[in-house]
C-alpha positions in Angstrom: 0.0 0.0 0.0 1.0 3.5 -0.8 1.8 6.0 1.9 -0.8 8.0 0.3 -3.5 5.3 0.5 -2.3 4.9 3.8 -3.0 8.4 4.9 -6.6 8.2 3.3 -7.4 5.1 5.5 -6.2 6.6 8.5 -8.9 9.6 7.7 -12.1 7.5 7.3 -14.6 7.5 9.6 -15.4 4.5 12.0 -19.5 3.6 12.5 -19.5 5.0 16.6 -17.9 8.1 15.2 -20.6 9.1 12.0 -23.3 8.5 15.0 -21.7 10.7 17.3 -21.6 13.1 14.5 -24.9 12.4 13.2 -26.5 12.8 16.8 -25.3 16.1 17.6 -25.7 18.0 14.5 -29.9 17.4 15.3 -28.8 18.2 18.7 -27.8 21.4 17.3 -31.0 22.1 15.1 -33.0 21.5 18.0 -32.1 24.2 20.2 -31.0 27.1 17.9 -33.9 30.3 18.7 -36.9 30.1 16.7 -36.6 33.5 13.9 -38.0 36.6 15.3 -40.0 37.2 12.4 -40.7 36.3 8.6 -37.8 36.3 6.2 -40.2 38.1 3.8 -41.1 40.9 7.0 -39.0 44.0 5.1 -38.2 46.3 8.4 -39.2 46.2 11.8 -42.4 47.8 12.1 -43.4 46.6 8.6 -46.8 45.5 8.4 -47.3 42.1 6.5 -50.4 41.7 4.2 -52.1 39.3 3.0 -53.0 39.1 -0.3 -55.2 36.6 -2.4 -54.4 36.0 -6.0 -57.9 34.6 -7.0 -59.7 37.0 -5.5 -57.4 40.2 -7.0 -57.9 44.2 -6.1 -59.5 45.7 -9.1 -60.2 49.0 -7.9 -56.8 51.0 -7.7 -56.3 53.2 -4.8 -57.3 56.3 -7.3 -60.1 54.6 -7.9 -61.2 54.8 -4.3 -60.1 58.2 -3.3 -62.5 59.1 -6.4 -65.3 57.3 -5.1 -64.6 58.8 -1.5 -65.0 62.6 -2.7 -67.8 61.5 -4.8 -69.6 59.8 -1.7 -69.0 63.0 0.2 -71.2 64.9 -2.3 -74.0 62.4 -2.3 -73.7 62.8 1.8 -74.2 66.6 1.2 -76.9 66.7 -0.7 -79.1 63.3 0.2 -78.6 66.3 3.5 -79.7 68.7 2.4 -82.8 66.6 0.0 -84.0 64.9 3.5 -84.1 67.9 5.6 -86.0 69.5 3.5 -88.3 66.3 2.5 -88.8 65.2 5.7 -89.1 69.2 7.6 -86.4 67.8 10.2 -82.6 68.0 10.5 -81.0 64.9 9.0 -77.3 64.2 8.5 -75.7 62.1 6.0 -71.7 60.6 6.4 -69.5 59.2 4.3 -68.5 55.7 5.7 -65.2 53.1 4.5 -65.6 51.5 1.4 -64.1 48.4 1.1 -63.4 46.0 -2.1 -65.7 42.9 -1.4 -67.4 39.8 -3.3 -70.7 40.8 -4.3 -71.9 37.4 -1.7 -70.1 38.6 0.9 -71.9 41.7 0.3 -75.4 40.3 1.1 -74.2 38.1 3.8 -73.4 41.8 5.4 -76.6 43.1 5.2 -79.4 42.6 8.7 -82.7 40.8 7.7 -84.7 42.2 7.3 -83.6 45.6 5.9 -85.0 47.9 2.6 -83.1 47.1 -0.6 -83.4 49.0 -3.6 -82.2 47.3 -7.4 -81.0 51.0 -9.1 -81.0 50.7 -12.8 -77.6 52.9 -13.8 -78.2 54.1 -17.4 -76.6 54.6 -19.1 -74.0 52.1 -17.6 -74.3 48.3 -17.6 -75.7 46.4 -15.1 -77.9 47.3 -11.8 -76.3 48.9 -8.6 -78.1 48.2 -4.9 -79.2 50.6 -2.6 -80.0 49.5 0.9 -81.3 51.7 4.1 -81.4 49.7 7.1 -84.9 48.8 8.5 -84.6 51.3 11.9 -83.9 55.0 9.6 -86.5 53.8 6.9 -89.4 52.9 9.8 -88.3 56.5 11.5 -88.9 58.1 7.7 -92.2 56.6 7.4 -93.0 58.1 10.6 -92.1 60.9 10.1 -93.8 61.4 6.4 -96.8 60.1 8.4 -97.4 63.1 10.6 -94.7 61.0 13.4 -92.0 62.3 15.5 -89.9 60.2 13.4 -89.7 57.3 16.1 -88.9 53.4 14.5 -92.2 51.1 14.5 -91.9 48.4 16.6 -93.0 45.8 14.0 -90.4 43.9 13.0 -90.3 43.4 9.3 -94.1 44.5 8.7 -94.6 47.0 5.4 -98.0 48.4 4.2 -99.1 48.8 0.9 -99.1 52.9 2.0 -95.6 52.8 3.7 -94.2 50.8 0.8 -95.3 53.4 -1.7 -94.1 56.4 0.4 -90.4 53.7 0.7 -90.5 54.3 -2.9 -91.2 57.5 -3.3 -87.9 57.7 -0.8 -85.8 55.7 -3.6 -86.5 58.1 -6.1 -85.2 61.3 -3.5 -82.2 58.8 -3.4 -81.6 57.8 -6.9 -81.4 61.9 -7.3 -79.1 62.7 -5.1 -77.2 60.0 -6.2 -77.9 61.4 -9.9 -76.0 64.9 -8.8 -73.0 63.2 -7.2 -71.9 61.5 -10.0 -72.9 64.0 -13.1 -69.1 65.2 -12.7 -68.7 61.5 -13.8 -70.8 60.1 -16.0 -74.4 61.1 -16.4 -76.7 59.3 -14.2 -80.0 58.3 -15.4 -80.7 55.9 -12.1 -84.0 54.0 -12.1 -85.4 52.5 -8.7 -87.1 49.5 -8.6 -90.0 48.6 -5.9 -87.9 47.7 -2.6 -87.7 44.6 -0.9 -86.8 43.4 2.6 -85.0 40.2 2.0 -81.7 40.6 0.4 -80.7 37.6 -0.5 -83.5 37.2 -2.7 -81.6 40.5 -5.0 -79.5 38.9 -7.6 -77.7 41.9 -9.6 -74.5 40.0 -10.8 -72.2 36.8 -9.6 -71.7 35.8 -6.3 -67.8 35.8 -6.5 -67.9 39.1 -9.1 -65.8 42.0 -7.2 -67.6 45.2 -5.6 -67.3 48.6 -3.7 -69.2 48.3 -1.3 -70.1 51.9 0.1 -70.9 52.5 3.8 -73.1 55.8 5.1 -74.1 57.2 8.3 -77.6 59.0 8.5 -78.3 60.4 11.5 -81.8 61.7 12.3 -83.4 63.5 15.9 -84.7 60.4 17.5 -82.3 57.5 15.6 -78.7 56.7 14.0 -78.7 54.0 11.7 -77.2 52.7 8.5 -77.4 52.8 4.7 -74.5 51.1 2.3 -74.3 51.0 -1.5 -72.7 48.4 -3.5 -72.0 49.0 -7.7 -70.3 45.8 -9.3 -66.7 46.4 -11.4 -68.3 45.5 -14.8 -70.8 48.1 -13.9 -68.4 51.0 -13.1 -65.6 50.1 -15.5 -67.0 52.2 -18.3 -65.6 54.5 -16.5 -62.9 53.7 -14.7 -60.3 56.1 -16.8 -63.1 59.0 -15.0 -63.4 57.8 -12.3 -59.5 59.6 -10.8 -59.7 61.8 -8.2 -57.6 64.2 -10.0 -60.3 64.4 -12.8 -62.5 64.5 -9.8 -61.0 67.7 -8.4 -60.9 69.5 -11.6 -64.1 68.5 -12.3 -65.5 69.2 -9.1 -63.7 72.6 -8.8 -64.9 73.5 -12.5 -68.4 72.3 -11.0 -68.6 74.6 -8.3 -68.5 78.1 -10.0 -71.1 77.0 -12.8 -72.8 75.1 -9.6 -73.2 78.9 -7.9 -74.2 80.4 -11.2 -77.3 77.8 -11.8 -78.3 77.5 -8.5 -78.7 82.0 -8.7 -80.2 81.3 -11.9 -83.0 79.0 -10.1 -83.7 81.4 -7.6 -84.4 84.0 -10.4 -86.4 81.9 -12.3 -88.7 80.9 -9.2 -89.4 85.0 -8.8 -93.1 86.0 -9.3 -93.7 89.1 -11.6 -96.3 90.8 -12.9 -97.0 90.6 -16.4 -99.6 92.9 -18.2 -101.3 93.5 -21.5 -102.4 97.1 -21.4 -105.3 97.9 -24.2 -104.4 101.1 -24.9 -104.4 104.5 -22.9 -106.6 107.8 -22.9 -106.7 110.8 -20.8 -110.1 112.5 -20.1 -110.8 115.7 -17.6 -112.7 115.2 -14.3 -115.8 116.6 -15.7 -115.5 114.0 -18.1 -114.9 111.1 -15.8 -118.1 112.6 -13.6 -120.1 112.0 -16.4 -119.4 108.4 -17.2 -121.9 105.9 -17.5 -123.1 102.8 -19.0 -122.6 102.8 -22.8 -119.5 105.5 -22.9 -117.3 104.8 -25.6 -113.5 105.4 -24.5 -111.1 106.3 -27.6 -108.2 104.9 -26.8 -104.2 105.3 -28.1 -104.0 101.8 -29.9 -105.3 100.3 -32.7 -108.3 98.2 -32.9 -106.0 96.0 -35.5 -102.7 96.3 -34.1 -100.7 94.4 -31.9 -100.5 95.6 -27.8 -97.8 96.2 -25.8 -97.5 93.3 -23.1 -95.5 94.2 -20.0 -93.2 92.8 -17.6 -93.0 94.8 -14.2 -93.1 98.2 -15.2 -91.3 97.8 -18.6 -92.4 96.5 -21.8 -91.0 93.9 -23.1 -93.1 92.1 -25.7 -95.7 93.0 -28.7 -99.0 90.0 -28.8 -102.2 89.7 -30.2 -105.5 89.6 -28.2 -108.1 85.8 -28.3 -109.2 83.4 -26.5 -107.8 79.9 -25.0 -110.6 77.7 -24.0 -113.0 79.8 -21.6 -109.9 82.4 -21.2 -108.5 85.5 -22.9 -105.6 85.1 -24.2 -102.6 87.5 -25.4 -100.3 85.6 -28.4 -97.1 87.0 -28.2 -95.6 88.3 -31.7 -92.6 90.5 -31.1 -90.1 90.3 -28.9 -88.3 93.6 -27.7 -85.0 94.1 -27.5 -84.6 97.2 -25.8 
């Protein structure tokens, strides 16, 4: 045997030495301290957020910021509308926004609750608007002459109350249309409300939706309201649904809204409109001598147009006639001076 082969033979481990080495290795591994945080955690205070690749987020952060702006406008308009409609102080506040599946949203609602199915033309599909039953009952009590105290009946709605809830849904849609005017000109339609949300199917159960919550405060009760819109419904306007575009449009619309508001107030002012048959001058002696059958000659031609006075100024010329059983005058010329 060569000297090199003899040295390699001396370096070979015996079986007892191998077993002792393996036992020491496993003993040291069991005594190692557990890691304090996962290897994928970056930074000491960095929170780890779970992400489900089967349900990706379809609304970006910018979309959600824009929706918060829209919701704030909706809450402001609805507060004013409900205050005028119910003749009592009503405050609506915008709440959190979440991306959930439609099935999760429906299961989060109480039963019974007032649920509206809303058409949002020209957008495809439908949305859901839900109002807690105690809030709806307080609104009904107020509309029926009460102080706004919720009914003690649970889940019972009469035909009259159902008709009033239908009108409430129309009021909600008016505020909804105004709030979304800077994003898309909606023509919302509302169906008769139902009290069982499980029967409402506007999209697939697994479809991603945006759930928007609101708080409604009446003098006698505070409750909640929610709106659910599927991603497929909002997809045609996602490019316009950005906070930068919406704020720019909102700033431009504020001035237009003030101008339109002033115009609306002016259009409600009552003005006297008078058709002047003609004028003449007589003396006091002639005035005292007037009797039945006396003919006075006016300064207007019998076949000529008559001046139409608005307030104290002549604005039109027209020709007299009859409309049904009433005397009328037809405007023939508008005076520009």
